[in-house]
N, CA, C and O atoms as a GROMACS GRO file, in nm:
protein
  340
    1MET      N    1   8.116  -6.314   6.290
    1MET     CA    2   8.238  -6.391   6.289
    1MET      C    3   8.212  -6.537   6.326
    1MET      O    4   8.273  -6.629   6.270
    2ILE      N    5   8.120  -6.558   6.421
    2ILE     CA    6   8.087  -6.694   6.460
    2ILE      C    7   8.020  -6.768   6.346
    2ILE      O    8   8.049  -6.886   6.323
    3LEU      N    9   7.932  -6.700   6.274
    3LEU     CA   10   7.866  -6.765   6.161
    3LEU      C   11   7.965  -6.798   6.049
    3LEU      O   12   7.952  -6.901   5.983
    4ALA      N   13   8.062  -6.711   6.028
    4ALA     CA   14   8.163  -6.738   5.925
    4ALA      C   15   8.246  -6.862   5.961
    4ALA      O   16   8.278  -6.943   5.874
    5ALA      N   17   8.279  -6.876   6.088
    5ALA     CA   18   8.353  -6.994   6.132
    5ALA      C   19   8.269  -7.119   6.116
    5ALA      O   20   8.320  -7.224   6.074
    6ALA      N   21   8.140  -7.111   6.147
    6ALA     CA   22   8.051  -7.227   6.132
    6ALA      C   23   8.038  -7.266   5.985
    6ALA      O   24   8.039  -7.385   5.952
    7VAL      N   25   8.025  -7.169   5.897
    7VAL     CA   26   8.015  -7.198   5.754
    7VAL      C   27   8.144  -7.261   5.704
    7VAL      O   28   8.140  -7.355   5.624
    8PHE      N   29   8.258  -7.210   5.750
    8PHE     CA   30   8.387  -7.267   5.710
    8PHE      C   31   8.398  -7.412   5.756
    8PHE      O   32   8.449  -7.496   5.682
    9LEU      N   33   8.352  -7.442   5.877
    9LEU     CA   34   8.357  -7.580   5.926
    9LEU      C   35   8.264  -7.670   5.848
    9LEU      O   36   8.296  -7.787   5.826
   10VAL      N   37   8.150  -7.620   5.806
   10VAL     CA   38   8.058  -7.700   5.723
   10VAL      C   39   8.123  -7.732   5.588
   10VAL      O   40   8.107  -7.842   5.535
   11ILE      N   41   8.194  -7.636   5.532
   11ILE     CA   42   8.266  -7.661   5.407
   11ILE      C   43   8.373  -7.769   5.428
   11ILE      O   44   8.393  -7.855   5.342
   12LEU      N   45   8.440  -7.764   5.542
   12LEU     CA   46   8.540  -7.867   5.572
   12LEU      C   47   8.475  -8.004   5.591
   12LEU      O   48   8.537  -8.107   5.561
   13VAL      N   49   8.352  -8.008   5.640
   13VAL     CA   50   8.280  -8.134   5.653
   13VAL      C   51   8.257  -8.195   5.515
   13VAL      O   52   8.267  -8.317   5.498
   14PHE      N   53   8.225  -8.111   5.416
   14PHE     CA   54   8.206  -8.164   5.282
   14PHE      C   55   8.336  -8.220   5.223
   14PHE      O   56   8.333  -8.321   5.153
   15PHE      N   57   8.449  -8.154   5.252
   15PHE     CA   58   8.576  -8.209   5.207
   15PHE      C   59   8.606  -8.342   5.275
   15PHE      O   60   8.657  -8.434   5.212
   16SER      N   61   8.574  -8.352   5.403
   16SER     CA   62   8.596  -8.478   5.474
   16SER      C   63   8.503  -8.587   5.423
   16SER      O   64   8.542  -8.704   5.417
   17SER      N   65   8.382  -8.550   5.385
   17SER     CA   66   8.290  -8.650   5.332
   17SER      C   67   8.340  -8.705   5.199
   17SER      O   68   8.315  -8.821   5.166
   18TRP      N   69   8.410  -8.624   5.123
   18TRP     CA   70   8.470  -8.673   5.000
   18TRP      C   71   8.572  -8.783   5.032
   18TRP      O   72   8.574  -8.886   4.964
   19ARG      N   73   8.655  -8.762   5.134
   19ARG     CA   74   8.754  -8.863   5.172
   19ARG      C   75   8.684  -8.985   5.230
   19ARG      O   76   8.731  -9.098   5.211
   20LEU      N   77   8.574  -8.964   5.300
   20LEU     CA   78   8.500  -9.076   5.356
   20LEU      C   79   8.443  -9.166   5.245
   20LEU      O   80   8.444  -9.288   5.258
   21LEU      N   81   8.395  -9.106   5.140
   21LEU     CA   82   8.336  -9.184   5.030
   21LEU      C   83   8.440  -9.246   4.938
   21LEU      O   84   8.420  -9.357   4.888
   22ARG      N   85   8.550  -9.176   4.914
   22ARG     CA   86   8.649  -9.221   4.817
   22ARG      C   87   8.756  -9.315   4.872
   22ARG      O   88   8.814  -9.393   4.797
   23GLY      N   89   8.782  -9.308   5.001
   23GLY     CA   90   8.881  -9.399   5.059
   23GLY      C   91   9.022  -9.346   5.048
   23GLY      O   92   9.042  -9.231   5.086
   24PRO      N   93   9.117  -9.416   5.003
   24PRO     CA   94   9.119  -9.546   4.940
   24PRO      C   95   9.124  -9.663   5.039
   24PRO      O   96   9.092  -9.776   5.002
   25THR      N   97   9.164  -9.638   5.164
   25THR     CA   98   9.172  -9.748   5.260
   25THR      C   99   9.073  -9.725   5.373
   25THR      O  100   9.019  -9.615   5.389
   26ILE      N  101   9.050  -9.828   5.451
   26ILE     CA  102   8.958  -9.818   5.563
   26ILE      C  103   9.008  -9.721   5.670
   26ILE      O  104   8.928  -9.644   5.723
   27PRO      N  105   9.138  -9.721   5.706
   27PRO     CA  106   9.183  -9.620   5.803
   27PRO      C  107   9.162  -9.477   5.757
   27PRO      O  108   9.134  -9.389   5.839
   28ASP      N  109   9.175  -9.451   5.626
   28ASP     CA  110   9.146  -9.318   5.574
   28ASP      C  111   9.000  -9.282   5.599
   28ASP      O  112   8.968  -9.168   5.635
   29ARG      N  113   8.913  -9.377   5.578
   29ARG     CA  114   8.770  -9.353   5.599
   29ARG      C  115   8.737  -9.332   5.746
   29ARG      O  116   8.651  -9.250   5.780
   30LEU      N  117   8.804  -9.408   5.834
   30LEU     CA  118   8.781  -9.389   5.977
   30LEU      C  119   8.826  -9.252   6.024
   30LEU      O  120   8.757  -9.186   6.102
   31ILE      N  121   8.942  -9.208   5.976
   31ILE     CA  122   8.992  -9.076   6.013
   31ILE      C  123   8.900  -8.967   5.958
   31ILE      O  124   8.876  -8.867   6.025
   32ALA      N  125   8.849  -8.985   5.837
   32ALA     CA  126   8.758  -8.887   5.779
   32ALA      C  127   8.628  -8.880   5.859
   32ALA      O  128   8.575  -8.771   5.880
   33ALA      N  129   8.578  -8.994   5.903
   33ALA     CA  130   8.455  -8.994   5.983
   33ALA      C  131   8.479  -8.926   6.117
   33ALA      O  132   8.393  -8.852   6.166
   34ASP      N  133   8.594  -8.950   6.178
   34ASP     CA  134   8.626  -8.886   6.304
   34ASP      C  135   8.641  -8.736   6.286
   34ASP      O  136   8.595  -8.658   6.369
   35THR      N  137   8.706  -8.695   6.179
   35THR     CA  138   8.722  -8.553   6.150
   35THR      C  139   8.588  -8.485   6.127
   35THR      O  140   8.565  -8.373   6.174
   36MET      N  141   8.500  -8.553   6.055
   36MET     CA  142   8.366  -8.496   6.034
   36MET      C  143   8.292  -8.478   6.166
   36MET      O  144   8.225  -8.377   6.186
   37GLY      N  145   8.305  -8.575   6.254
   37GLY     CA  146   8.241  -8.564   6.385
   37GLY      C  147   8.294  -8.447   6.465
   37GLY      O  148   8.218  -8.376   6.531
   38ILE      N  149   8.425  -8.425   6.461
   38ILE     CA  150   8.484  -8.312   6.532
   38ILE      C  151   8.435  -8.181   6.473
   38ILE      O  152   8.399  -8.089   6.546
   39PHE      N  153   8.434  -8.171   6.342
   39PHE     CA  154   8.387  -8.048   6.278
   39PHE      C  155   8.241  -8.021   6.310
   39PHE      O  156   8.203  -7.907   6.337
   40LEU      N  157   8.158  -8.125   6.308
   40LEU     CA  158   8.016  -8.106   6.339
   40LEU      C  159   7.995  -8.070   6.485
   40LEU      O  160   7.904  -7.993   6.517
   41ALA      N  161   8.078  -8.123   6.574
   41ALA     CA  162   8.069  -8.084   6.714
   41ALA      C  163   8.105  -7.937   6.730
   41ALA      O  164   8.043  -7.866   6.809
   42MET      N  165   8.204  -7.892   6.656
   42MET     CA  166   8.241  -7.750   6.663
   42MET      C  167   8.130  -7.661   6.607
   42MET      O  168   8.105  -7.552   6.658
   43VAL      N  169   8.062  -7.707   6.502
   43VAL     CA  170   7.950  -7.630   6.447
   43VAL      C  171   7.839  -7.621   6.552
   43VAL      O  172   7.779  -7.515   6.571
   44MET      N  173   7.810  -7.734   6.619
   44MET     CA  174   7.707  -7.731   6.724
   44MET      C  175   7.747  -7.637   6.837
   44MET      O  176   7.662  -7.565   6.890
   45LEU      N  177   7.874  -7.638   6.874
   45LEU     CA  178   7.922  -7.550   6.981
   45LEU      C  179   7.913  -7.404   6.940
   45LEU      O  180   7.870  -7.320   7.019
   46LEU      N  181   7.954  -7.373   6.818
   46LEU     CA  182   7.943  -7.234   6.771
   46LEU      C  183   7.799  -7.189   6.760
   46LEU      O  184   7.768  -7.073   6.786
   47THR      N  185   7.709  -7.280   6.722
   47THR     CA  186   7.567  -7.246   6.719
   47THR      C  187   7.516  -7.217   6.860
   47THR      O  188   7.438  -7.123   6.879
   48GLY      N  189   7.558  -7.295   6.956
   48GLY     CA  190   7.520  -7.269   7.094
   48GLY      C  191   7.572  -7.137   7.146
   48GLY      O  192   7.503  -7.067   7.220
   49VAL      N  193   7.694  -7.101   7.107
   49VAL     CA  194   7.750  -6.973   7.148
   49VAL      C  195   7.674  -6.858   7.081
   49VAL      O  196   7.646  -6.756   7.144
   50PHE      N  197   7.642  -6.875   6.954
   50PHE     CA  198   7.571  -6.770   6.881
   50PHE      C  199   7.434  -6.742   6.941
   50PHE      O  200   7.394  -6.627   6.954
   51TYR      N  201   7.362  -6.849   6.977
   51TYR     CA  202   7.227  -6.832   7.031
   51TYR      C  203   7.226  -6.826   7.184
   51TYR      O  204   7.120  -6.820   7.246
   52ASN      N  205   7.344  -6.827   7.246
   52ASN     CA  206   7.358  -6.818   7.391
   52ASN      C  207   7.281  -6.931   7.460
   52ASN      O  208   7.210  -6.909   7.558
   53ALA      N  209   7.296  -7.052   7.408
   53ALA     CA  210   7.231  -7.170   7.463
   53ALA      C  211   7.335  -7.251   7.541
   53ALA      O  212   7.416  -7.322   7.482
   54ARG      N  213   7.331  -7.240   7.673
   54ARG     CA  214   7.431  -7.306   7.757
   54ARG      C  215   7.414  -7.458   7.756
   54ARG      O  216   7.511  -7.531   7.778
   55LEU      N  217   7.295  -7.505   7.732
   55LEU     CA  218   7.272  -7.649   7.729
   55LEU      C  219   7.344  -7.716   7.612
   55LEU      O  220   7.376  -7.834   7.619
   56MET      N  221   7.368  -7.640   7.506
   56MET     CA  222   7.435  -7.696   7.389
   56MET      C  223   7.577  -7.743   7.420
   56MET      O  224   7.627  -7.836   7.357
   57VAL      N  225   7.641  -7.680   7.516
   57VAL     CA  226   7.776  -7.724   7.555
   57VAL      C  227   7.772  -7.865   7.612
   57VAL      O  228   7.858  -7.946   7.581
   58ASP      N  229   7.672  -7.895   7.694
   58ASP     CA  230   7.657  -8.030   7.748
   58ASP      C  231   7.626  -8.131   7.640
   58ASP      O  232   7.678  -8.243   7.642
   59VAL      N  233   7.544  -8.091   7.545
   59VAL     CA  234   7.510  -8.180   7.434
   59VAL      C  235   7.635  -8.211   7.352
   59VAL      O  236   7.657  -8.325   7.312
   60VAL      N  237   7.716  -8.110   7.326
   60VAL     CA  238   7.839  -8.129   7.249
   60VAL      C  239   7.936  -8.219   7.325
   60VAL      O  240   8.002  -8.304   7.264
   61LEU      N  241   7.947  -8.203   7.456
   61LEU     CA  242   8.035  -8.289   7.535
   61LEU      C  243   7.992  -8.435   7.527
   61LEU      O  244   8.076  -8.523   7.508
   62VAL      N  245   7.864  -8.461   7.540
   62VAL     CA  246   7.814  -8.598   7.530
   62VAL      C  247   7.839  -8.653   7.390
   62VAL      O  248   7.879  -8.768   7.374
   63PHE      N  249   7.814  -8.572   7.289
   63PHE     CA  250   7.835  -8.613   7.150
   63PHE      C  251   7.981  -8.650   7.125
   63PHE      O  252   8.008  -8.752   7.061
   64THR      N  253   8.073  -8.570   7.174
   64THR     CA  254   8.215  -8.598   7.149
   64THR      C  255   8.263  -8.720   7.226
   64THR      O  256   8.347  -8.795   7.175
   65VAL      N  257   8.213  -8.742   7.346
   65VAL     CA  258   8.252  -8.862   7.420
   65VAL      C  259   8.200  -8.987   7.349
   65VAL      O  260   8.273  -9.085   7.336
   66LEU      N  261   8.076  -8.983   7.303
   66LEU     CA  262   8.021  -9.097   7.229
   66LEU      C  263   8.094  -9.119   7.097
   66LEU      O  264   8.114  -9.233   7.054
   67GLN      N  265   8.134  -9.011   7.034
   67GLN     CA  266   8.208  -9.023   6.910
   67GLN      C  267   8.346  -9.086   6.935
   67GLN      O  268   8.392  -9.168   6.856
   68PHE      N  269   8.410  -9.048   7.044
   68PHE     CA  270   8.540  -9.106   7.077
   68PHE      C  271   8.528  -9.256   7.102
   68PHE      O  272   8.611  -9.334   7.053
   69VAL      N  273   8.428  -9.297   7.177
   69VAL     CA  274   8.407  -9.439   7.204
   69VAL      C  275   8.374  -9.513   7.074
   69VAL      O  276   8.419  -9.626   7.054
   70ASP      N  277   8.297  -9.452   6.988
   70ASP     CA  278   8.262  -9.511   6.860
   70ASP      C  279   8.386  -9.535   6.775
   70ASP      O  280   8.399  -9.641   6.714
   71MET      N  281   8.476  -9.440   6.770
   71MET     CA  282   8.599  -9.457   6.693
   71MET      C  283   8.689  -9.564   6.753
   71MET      O  284   8.756  -9.637   6.679
   72LEU      N  285   8.691  -9.576   6.885
   72LEU     CA  286   8.767  -9.684   6.947
   72LEU      C  287   8.712  -9.821   6.908
   72LEU      O  288   8.787  -9.914   6.881
   73VAL      N  289   8.580  -9.833   6.906
   73VAL     CA  290   8.517  -9.960   6.869
   73VAL      C  291   8.547  -9.993   6.723
   73VAL      O  292   8.581 -10.107   6.692
   74PHE      N  293   8.535  -9.895   6.634
   74PHE     CA  294   8.564  -9.920   6.493
   74PHE      C  295   8.710  -9.957   6.472
   74PHE      O  296   8.740 -10.045   6.392
   75ALA      N  297   8.802  -9.891   6.542
   75ALA     CA  298   8.944  -9.921   6.527
   75ALA      C  299   8.975 -10.061   6.579
   75ALA      O  300   9.053 -10.134   6.517
   76LYS      N  301   8.916 -10.100   6.691
   76LYS     CA  302   8.939 -10.234   6.744
   76LYS      C  303   8.884 -10.339   6.649
   76LYS      O  304   8.948 -10.441   6.625
   77TYR      N  305   8.765 -10.314   6.595
   77TYR     CA  306   8.708 -10.409   6.500
   77TYR      C  307   8.794 -10.420   6.375
   77TYR      O  308   8.814 -10.530   6.322
   78TYR      N  309   8.845 -10.308   6.327
   78TYR     CA  310   8.929 -10.311   6.207
   78TYR      C  311   9.059 -10.386   6.234
   78TYR      O  312   9.106 -10.461   6.148
   79GLU      N  313   9.118 -10.366   6.352
   79GLU     CA  314   9.247 -10.428   6.381
   79GLU      C  315   9.235 -10.578   6.405
   79GLU      O  316   9.317 -10.655   6.356
   80HIS      N  317   9.133 -10.620   6.482
   80HIS     CA  318   9.122 -10.760   6.522
   80HIS      C  319   9.018 -10.840   6.444
   80HIS      O  320   9.024 -10.963   6.442
   81GLY      N  321   8.924 -10.773   6.380
   81GLY     CA  322   8.822 -10.844   6.305
   81GLY      C  323   8.703 -10.887   6.390
   81GLY      O  324   8.604 -10.939   6.338
   82GLU      N  325   8.712 -10.866   6.521
   82GLU     CA  326   8.600 -10.895   6.611
   82GLU      C  327   8.611 -10.801   6.730
   82GLU      O  328   8.718 -10.748   6.758
   83LEU      N  329   8.500 -10.783   6.798
   83LEU     CA  330   8.500 -10.688   6.909
   83LEU      C  331   8.540 -10.751   7.042
   83LEU      O  332   8.608 -10.687   7.122
   84PHE      N  333   8.499 -10.873   7.065
   84PHE     CA  334   8.525 -10.937   7.193
   84PHE      C  335   8.611 -11.061   7.172
   84PHE      O  336   8.586 -11.141   7.082
   85LYS      N  337   8.712 -11.074   7.256
   85LYS     CA  338   8.799 -11.194   7.251
   85LYS      C  339   8.800 -11.260   7.385
   85LYS      O  340   8.867 -11.362   7.403
   0.00000   0.00000   0.00000
């Protein structure tokens, strides 16, 4: 069941990558990139559960925090055109 969920999430990553490549606007691409990151974090978490690797949970937490900060930086840059004012 865990592997089926991971495969389903990987399929969803491919759908999100289509939106990332096609656009049509920059906010659509940012949301697609964020969605892909969430799906990939879930795949990593499910892989850690499947192999009983407790360290993977910490890796996923660090990955998601960095991804959140990354999306904030991209959104600020898109809104203002520069990072620091």
